[in-house]
C-alpha positions as CSV (number, residue, x, y, z in Angstrom):
1,M,134.4,-242.1,146.3
2,F,134.3,-244.4,149.8
3,T,136.8,-244.9,152.2
4,L,137.9,-248.9,153.1
5,K,135.3,-248.5,156.0
6,E,132.6,-247.5,154.5
7,K,133.4,-249.6,151.5
8,Q,133.7,-253.0,153.7
9,Y,130.4,-252.1,155.9
10,L,128.2,-251.7,152.7
11,L,129.9,-254.9,151.7
12,K,128.5,-256.7,155.5
13,L,125.5,-255.4,154.6
14,L,125.3,-256.9,151.5
15,Q,126.0,-260.0,152.7
16,A,123.8,-259.7,155.5
17,E,120.4,-259.5,152.8
18,K,122.1,-262.0,150.6
19,R,121.4,-264.0,153.7
20,K,118.5,-262.9,154.2
21,S,117.3,-264.1,150.8
22,F,118.7,-267.2,151.3
23,W,116.0,-268.4,153.2
24,G,113.1,-267.7,151.0
25,L,111.8,-264.6,152.5
26,R,112.4,-262.5,149.4
27,K,113.9,-262.5,145.9
28,R,117.1,-260.6,145.3
29,D,118.0,-258.1,142.6
30,P,120.5,-259.3,140.1
31,L,122.3,-256.5,140.5
32,H,123.2,-257.3,144.0
33,D,125.4,-260.0,143.0
34,K,127.2,-257.5,141.1
35,L,127.4,-255.3,143.6
36,V,128.9,-257.7,146.1
37,E,131.7,-259.0,144.0
38,K,132.5,-255.8,142.8
39,L,132.7,-253.9,146.0
40,E,134.8,-257.3,147.2
41,Q,137.3,-256.6,144.4
42,M,137.5,-252.6,145.0
43,V,138.5,-254.2,149.3
44,R,140.4,-256.6,148.2
45,N,142.3,-253.7,145.7
46,E,142.7,-251.0,148.5
47,Q,144.4,-253.7,151.1
48,V,146.3,-254.9,148.6
49,N,147.3,-251.1,147.2
50,K,148.0,-249.9,151.2
51,E,150.3,-252.5,151.5
52,H,152.2,-251.5,149.0
53,L,152.6,-248.2,149.8
């Protein structure tokens, strides 16, 4: 299980990778978008839960 900070860091890395591939340097794996979406949801959930606890 990752901490909130670790999830945010991984999300930042994946988003930076997305920008690189946007300019045509590399083709992204289709799994990349799924991982970004899941991490974003996990971070949002954790932030909301933290506020309510």
